[in-house]
C-alpha positions as CSV (number, residue, x, y, z in Angstrom):
1,M,-119.8,80.7,12.3
2,R,-123.0,78.7,12.4
3,E,-123.5,79.1,8.6
4,S,-119.9,77.9,7.9
5,A,-120.5,74.9,10.2
6,A,-123.7,74.1,8.4
7,K,-121.9,74.2,5.1
8,A,-119.2,71.8,6.6
9,G,-122.0,69.4,7.6
10,I,-121.9,70.0,11.3
11,P,-125.4,69.8,12.8
12,N,-126.5,72.9,14.7
13,E,-127.3,70.8,17.8
14,S,-123.7,69.6,17.9
15,L,-122.2,73.0,17.7
16,L,-121.1,75.1,20.7
17,I,-119.7,78.6,20.0
18,A,-117.6,80.0,22.8
19,L,-115.1,82.7,23.3
20,E,-111.5,81.7,23.9
21,P,-111.6,81.9,27.8
22,E,-114.8,80.0,27.9
23,A,-113.4,77.4,25.6
24,A,-110.3,77.0,27.8
25,S,-112.6,76.6,30.8
26,L,-114.7,73.9,29.1
27,C,-111.5,72.1,28.0
28,C,-110.2,72.1,31.6
29,R,-113.5,70.8,33.0
30,H,-114.0,68.0,30.6
31,S,-110.4,66.9,29.8
32,P,-109.4,63.4,31.0
33,M,-106.0,64.9,31.9
34,T,-107.6,67.2,34.5
35,S,-108.4,65.8,38.0
36,L,-110.7,68.5,39.4
37,K,-112.8,67.2,42.2
38,G,-115.8,68.7,44.0
39,S,-115.5,72.4,44.5
40,Q,-111.9,72.8,43.3
41,K,-111.2,75.8,41.2
42,F,-108.8,76.7,38.4
43,Y,-107.5,79.8,36.6
44,A,-107.5,80.1,32.8
45,I,-104.6,82.5,32.0
46,S,-103.9,83.9,28.5
47,A,-100.5,85.4,28.1
48,G,-100.6,86.3,24.4
49,N,-99.5,89.6,23.0
50,K,-97.3,90.3,26.0
51,V,-100.4,91.1,28.1
52,P,-101.6,88.5,30.6
53,Y,-105.3,88.0,31.1
54,I,-106.6,86.1,34.1
């Protein structure tokens, strides 16, 4: 992935490679649509392929 990103002109220091659940977590934490405050928690649930993962 890093090699492909380098070929696409994306600098290594700007690249963060994460697995799908980690990416969902990062999105929820940093999205302006999310209003998490203090020690609030959230669940990232994947319901693909008829098998839910929490």
